[in-house]
C-alpha positions as CSV (number, residue, x, y, z in Angstrom):
1,M,185.7,-113.5,31.3
2,R,182.9,-111.1,30.6
3,H,181.0,-111.8,27.6
4,S,181.6,-110.1,24.6
5,P,179.3,-107.2,23.4
6,L,178.6,-109.3,20.3
7,A,176.9,-111.8,22.4
8,I,174.3,-109.4,23.6
9,A,174.0,-107.5,20.2
10,L,170.5,-108.4,19.3
11,P,168.1,-105.3,19.7
12,L,165.7,-105.7,22.6
13,A,162.9,-104.4,20.2
14,L,163.4,-108.0,18.4
15,L,162.1,-109.5,21.8
16,A,158.9,-108.0,21.8
17,C,157.1,-107.6,25.5
18,T,154.2,-109.9,24.7
19,G,155.0,-112.6,26.8
20,G,155.2,-116.4,25.8
21,E,158.2,-118.1,23.8
22,P,159.7,-116.3,20.7
23,A,160.7,-118.2,17.9
24,N,164.3,-118.1,18.7
25,G,163.8,-119.7,22.2
26,Q,164.6,-116.5,24.1
27,A,162.1,-115.7,27.0
28,A,160.5,-112.2,26.0
29,V,162.6,-109.4,27.8
30,S,160.0,-107.2,29.7
31,T,160.1,-103.9,31.0
32,E,156.7,-104.3,32.7
33,K,157.5,-105.8,36.0
34,P,154.8,-107.8,37.9
35,F,156.5,-107.0,41.1
36,D,157.2,-103.6,43.2
37,V,160.8,-103.1,43.8
38,A,162.3,-101.4,47.0
39,T,165.9,-100.4,47.3
40,I,167.1,-101.6,50.9
41,A,170.5,-100.9,51.0
42,D,173.8,-99.9,48.8
43,F,176.9,-102.3,49.1
44,D,180.3,-102.3,47.5
45,A,180.4,-104.9,44.8
46,P,178.0,-107.7,46.6
47,W,178.5,-111.2,45.6
48,A,176.3,-113.3,47.7
49,M,173.6,-113.2,50.7
50,T,172.0,-115.6,53.1
51,F,169.3,-115.0,55.8
52,L,170.0,-115.9,59.2
53,P,167.1,-117.4,61.5
54,D,166.4,-113.9,63.1
55,G,165.8,-112.4,59.5
56,R,169.3,-110.5,59.4
57,M,171.6,-111.3,56.7
58,L,175.1,-112.2,55.8
59,I,176.5,-110.5,52.6
60,T,179.8,-111.0,51.0
61,E,181.7,-108.1,49.3
62,K,183.9,-108.8,46.4
63,T,186.9,-107.1,48.1
64,G,186.7,-109.4,51.0
65,S,184.3,-108.0,53.6
66,L,181.8,-110.2,55.1
67,L,178.9,-108.1,56.5
68,L,176.0,-108.6,58.9
69,F,173.0,-106.7,57.7
70,D,169.8,-105.9,59.3
71,P,167.3,-105.0,56.4
72,K,164.8,-103.4,59.3
73,N,167.1,-100.5,60.1
74,G,169.9,-100.7,57.6
75,T,172.5,-101.5,60.1
76,K,175.6,-103.2,58.6
77,I,178.4,-104.5,60.9
78,P,181.8,-106.1,59.5
79,V,182.1,-109.6,60.6
80,S,185.9,-110.4,61.3
81,G,187.7,-113.4,60.9
82,I,187.7,-113.7,57.0
83,P,191.3,-114.9,55.7
84,S,193.1,-113.0,53.1
85,V,191.5,-112.7,49.8
86,D,192.7,-112.3,46.4
87,S,190.0,-110.1,44.7
88,A,191.6,-109.2,41.5
89,D,190.1,-109.8,38.2
90,Q,186.9,-112.0,38.9
91,G,188.1,-113.1,42.5
92,G,186.7,-112.0,45.8
93,L,184.9,-113.1,48.8
94,M,182.0,-115.3,47.1
95,D,179.4,-117.4,48.7
96,V,178.0,-117.5,51.9
97,V,175.5,-120.3,53.4
98,L,174.6,-121.7,56.6
99,H,175.3,-125.0,57.8
100,P,171.9,-127.0,58.1
101,Q,172.1,-127.3,61.7
102,F,173.1,-123.4,62.1
103,A,170.6,-123.0,64.6
104,T,172.4,-125.2,67.2
105,N,176.2,-125.0,65.8
106,K,176.4,-121.5,64.6
107,Q,178.5,-122.6,61.7
108,V,178.7,-120.7,58.3
109,Y,180.5,-121.9,54.9
110,V,182.1,-119.1,52.7
111,S,184.2,-119.3,49.6
112,F,186.8,-117.3,48.2
113,S,189.8,-116.8,45.8
114,E,193.2,-116.8,47.3
115,K,197.2,-117.0,46.3
116,G,198.8,-120.2,46.7
117,A,201.1,-123.0,45.3
118,G,201.0,-122.8,41.6
119,G,198.8,-119.4,41.3
120,K,195.2,-118.9,42.6
121,G,192.4,-120.9,43.2
122,V,189.2,-120.9,45.4
123,A,188.9,-122.2,48.8
124,L,186.1,-123.1,51.1
125,I,186.2,-122.2,55.1
126,T,183.9,-122.9,58.0
127,G,183.7,-120.9,60.9
128,T,181.4,-120.2,64.0
129,F,179.3,-117.1,64.1
130,A,179.0,-115.2,67.0
131,Q,178.0,-111.6,68.0
132,A,179.3,-110.1,71.3
133,S,177.2,-108.0,73.5
134,D,178.8,-105.0,72.1
135,G,177.4,-105.7,68.9
136,A,180.8,-107.1,67.4
137,A,180.3,-110.0,64.9
138,T,183.1,-112.7,64.4
139,L,183.7,-115.8,62.3
140,S,185.9,-118.0,65.0
141,N,187.7,-121.5,64.7
142,V,188.0,-120.6,60.7
143,K,189.4,-123.8,58.9
144,T,190.1,-124.1,55.5
145,I,188.4,-127.5,54.5
146,F,188.8,-127.4,50.9
147,R,190.9,-126.1,48.2
148,A,190.4,-126.4,44.4
149,T,193.2,-128.6,42.8
150,P,195.4,-127.5,41.0
151,Y,195.9,-123.7,41.5
152,V,196.9,-122.0,38.2
153,D,197.7,-118.6,37.1
154,G,195.2,-116.2,35.9
155,G,192.0,-114.6,37.5
156,G,188.9,-115.9,36.2
157,H,186.2,-118.6,36.6
158,Y,186.5,-119.6,40.2
159,S,182.8,-120.4,40.8
160,G,182.9,-121.3,44.3
161,R,178.9,-121.9,44.8
162,I,177.7,-123.8,47.6
163,A,174.5,-125.9,48.3
164,F,173.6,-128.6,50.9
165,S,171.5,-131.5,49.9
166,P,168.0,-131.7,51.2
167,D,169.1,-134.2,53.8
168,G,171.8,-131.9,55.1
169,K,174.5,-134.7,55.0
170,Y,176.3,-133.4,52.0
171,L,177.9,-130.2,50.6
172,F,177.9,-129.4,47.0
173,F,180.7,-127.2,45.7
174,T,181.3,-125.7,42.1
175,N,184.9,-125.3,40.9
176,G,185.3,-123.2,37.5
177,E,187.7,-124.5,35.0
178,R,189.7,-121.1,35.4
179,Q,189.5,-120.1,31.7
180,K,192.0,-123.1,30.9
181,F,189.3,-125.3,29.0
182,D,191.0,-128.8,29.3
183,P,190.9,-129.0,33.2
184,A,187.1,-129.4,32.6
185,Q,187.7,-133.0,31.2
186,D,190.7,-133.8,33.5
187,P,189.6,-136.7,35.6
188,K,192.4,-135.6,38.2
189,A,191.5,-131.9,38.6
190,T,188.7,-130.5,40.4
191,L,188.6,-127.6,38.2
192,G,185.2,-127.6,35.8
193,K,183.3,-129.8,38.2
194,V,180.5,-130.0,40.7
195,L,182.1,-131.7,43.7
196,R,180.2,-133.5,46.6
197,L,181.9,-133.5,50.1
198,N,181.1,-134.4,53.3
199,L,180.4,-131.4,55.5
200,D,183.9,-131.4,57.0
201,G,185.4,-130.9,53.4
202,T,186.4,-134.4,52.6
203,P,185.2,-136.3,49.5
204,A,181.9,-138.1,49.9
205,A,182.6,-142.0,50.2
206,D,180.4,-143.2,47.5
207,N,181.0,-140.5,44.7
208,P,180.2,-141.9,40.9
209,L,183.6,-141.6,39.4
210,A,186.0,-142.4,42.0
211,A,186.4,-146.0,41.0
212,K,187.2,-144.9,37.5
213,G,190.1,-143.0,38.7
214,F,188.7,-139.5,38.8
215,N,189.5,-137.1,42.0
216,P,187.2,-138.8,44.7
217,A,185.3,-135.5,45.2
218,I,183.7,-135.2,41.8
219,W,180.0,-135.7,41.2
220,S,179.9,-134.3,37.3
221,Y,182.4,-132.8,35.1
222,G,182.5,-130.9,31.8
223,H,181.3,-127.6,33.1
224,R,182.8,-124.0,32.5
225,N,182.0,-121.2,35.1
226,L,179.3,-122.4,37.4
227,L,177.8,-119.2,39.2
228,G,174.7,-120.8,40.6
229,I,173.6,-124.2,42.3
230,A,170.3,-124.8,44.0
231,F,168.1,-128.1,44.8
232,D,164.4,-128.2,43.9
233,D,161.5,-129.6,45.9
234,K,162.2,-133.1,44.4
235,G,165.7,-133.5,45.7
236,Q,167.2,-132.5,41.7
237,L,170.0,-130.6,41.6
238,W,170.2,-127.6,39.0
239,E,173.0,-125.7,38.0
240,Q,173.5,-122.8,35.6
241,E,176.9,-121.7,34.2
242,M,178.4,-119.0,31.6
243,G,179.0,-120.5,28.4
244,P,181.7,-118.7,25.8
245,M,180.1,-116.4,23.4
246,G,176.5,-117.7,23.6
247,G,175.7,-120.9,25.2
248,D,174.9,-120.1,28.8
249,E,173.1,-122.8,30.4
250,I,170.9,-124.4,33.0
251,N,171.7,-128.0,33.7
252,L,170.1,-130.7,35.6
253,I,173.0,-132.3,37.4
254,K,173.2,-136.1,37.5
255,P,176.0,-137.9,39.1
256,G,179.0,-139.1,37.1
257,L,177.8,-137.5,33.9
258,N,180.0,-135.2,31.4
259,Y,178.5,-131.7,30.6
260,G,180.4,-131.6,27.6
261,W,183.0,-128.2,28.1
262,P,185.2,-127.7,26.2
263,K,184.2,-130.1,23.5
264,A,180.5,-129.1,23.1
265,S,178.7,-126.0,23.6
266,N,176.0,-124.2,22.1
267,G,178.1,-121.2,22.0
268,T,181.3,-120.0,20.2
269,H,184.8,-119.4,21.0
270,Y,185.4,-115.5,21.4
271,D,187.6,-115.5,18.5
272,G,184.8,-116.9,16.4
273,R,186.2,-120.5,16.2
274,D,183.4,-122.9,16.2
275,I,182.4,-125.4,19.0
276,P,180.4,-128.3,18.4
277,D,176.9,-127.8,19.4
278,H,175.5,-130.6,21.9
279,K,173.7,-133.3,20.0
280,A,172.2,-136.6,20.5
281,G,174.8,-139.3,20.8
282,D,177.7,-137.2,21.5
283,G,178.1,-138.8,24.9
284,F,177.6,-135.4,26.7
285,E,174.7,-134.4,28.9
286,A,173.0,-131.4,26.9
287,P,171.5,-128.6,28.8
288,A,168.2,-128.2,29.8
289,A,168.1,-124.6,28.7
290,S,170.7,-122.5,27.1
291,W,170.7,-118.8,25.8
292,N,172.1,-117.4,22.3
293,P,172.9,-114.4,22.9
294,S,174.1,-114.7,26.1
295,I,172.7,-113.5,29.5
296,S,175.8,-114.0,31.6
297,P,173.8,-116.0,34.4
298,A,174.8,-115.3,38.1
299,G,173.1,-116.7,41.3
300,L,170.3,-119.4,41.1
301,I,167.4,-120.3,43.4
302,F,164.6,-122.6,43.4
303,Y,161.5,-120.6,44.3
304,N,159.2,-122.6,46.9
305,G,157.6,-119.5,48.7
306,N,154.1,-118.6,48.8
307,L,154.4,-114.7,48.2
308,F,154.5,-115.4,44.5
309,P,152.1,-118.5,44.2
310,A,152.0,-118.4,40.3
311,W,155.8,-118.9,40.4
312,K,156.3,-121.7,42.8
313,G,158.4,-124.3,41.5
314,S,160.3,-122.0,39.4
315,L,164.1,-121.3,39.0
316,F,165.3,-117.9,39.3
317,V,168.7,-116.7,37.8
318,G,170.2,-113.3,37.9
319,G,171.8,-111.7,34.3
320,L,174.8,-110.0,34.4
321,S,175.4,-108.4,31.0
322,S,171.6,-109.0,30.3
323,Q,170.8,-106.9,33.6
324,A,168.0,-109.2,34.0
325,L,166.1,-111.3,36.3
326,I,165.2,-114.4,34.6
327,R,162.4,-117.2,35.5
328,L,162.3,-120.8,34.5
329,K,159.4,-123.1,34.9
330,V,160.3,-126.6,36.2
331,D,158.2,-129.3,35.2
332,G,159.8,-132.6,36.2
333,T,163.3,-132.8,34.7
334,K,162.5,-130.0,32.2
335,A,163.1,-126.3,32.6
336,T,161.5,-123.9,30.2
337,K,162.2,-120.3,29.9
338,A,159.2,-118.2,31.2
339,D,160.0,-114.6,32.1
340,Q,163.0,-112.2,31.5
341,W,162.9,-108.6,33.3
342,D,164.8,-105.9,32.4
343,M,166.2,-104.6,35.8
344,G,168.5,-102.0,34.3
345,A,171.5,-103.0,36.1
346,R,173.7,-106.2,36.3
347,I,172.0,-108.8,38.9
348,R,174.8,-110.8,40.8
349,E,172.6,-112.9,43.1
350,V,169.1,-113.8,43.7
351,E,167.7,-114.9,47.1
352,Q,164.3,-116.2,48.5
353,G,163.4,-114.2,51.7
354,P,161.7,-115.6,54.9
355,D,158.2,-114.4,53.7
356,G,158.8,-115.5,50.1
357,A,159.7,-112.0,48.8
358,L,162.7,-112.0,46.1
359,W,165.9,-110.3,47.0
360,V,168.5,-109.4,44.4
361,L,171.9,-108.1,44.6
362,E,173.3,-105.8,41.9
363,D,176.7,-106.6,40.7
364,G,178.4,-103.2,41.5
365,A,180.0,-102.8,38.1
366,D,179.5,-101.4,34.7
367,G,176.7,-98.8,35.9
368,S,175.3,-101.3,38.3
369,Q,175.1,-99.6,42.0
370,G,175.7,-102.8,44.0
371,R,172.1,-102.2,45.7
372,L,170.1,-104.8,47.6
373,L,166.5,-105.0,46.1
374,K,163.4,-106.5,47.7
375,L,160.8,-107.4,45.1
376,T,156.9,-108.0,46.3
377,P,153.7,-108.5,44.1
378,K,152.8,-105.3,42.8
379,K,150.2,-103.6,44.6
């Protein structure tokens, strides 16, 4: 569900571009950018991107296209083999991530929404990437290795983000609560959860809640719409999710913990009903950072590049309703809001390039063009 305009009603003038942390806890919104922005290409409602070892990219489009893109010459080649995608509402072809041993096995993981028994849900596939001598690109040996449970009616909050553990042994996958609230607390459902899977999609053997009767894939629970997940250089797992009206979150994900939704949130329901705020002793893990009014977070990376040395060790988040790129400083287990740059368009995805440049995808909705942008230090 898109955030209500009330959630972003504070005038930008109240967030002076003076740097630092204003009294309301929001990072100051700045139109002054310490980076140059180059438009590389334009796509049709892009959702995610990943770099291949040779510097080319795989980019997903919401309607169901996977594209092999060369940023050097702008060539776009459709990749065949993607199953049928239900792209209604918030559904679509979602994340794309390379297997940790892609250099040798050429395996790619892709998430997408589909129709199935009981309604709709998010699925995870693997396939083998190849490009023929005539240039045609394919995913072959495509297998569906995981489906969220249960499939339900409606078209929102699929989530579908993918991250591999630093040791390459496990796959972490996000399942949104599908705008159904209660499944986030249901121990049998994978909805509203961070999941830890083996690389073949089966539940990891020692997940923390299985012995308590939970679905064996569950790593953490009590989440809403988890649209970003990333490991830092210490092996800590960070996640961001959309709150309701306000209450967007950055969470440090720890095994077996309950993050509160829908019993606790720093936001309110869209109809104005109150939700208890996170507070000490409520039994729920409070967010490391939250936003009120909303930023509508989408995409998340931990930056460890050298092109922007002052930002090494930061989290970067795209903002949809906020039309922003947001940086948070990470210090141990703490994440502090540092910068928020007005990008003038809804930002769906952020990625680190091979040379340390920042790459962002516009959402392609509500005035955003769907452009791929490359950010480099201002000259």
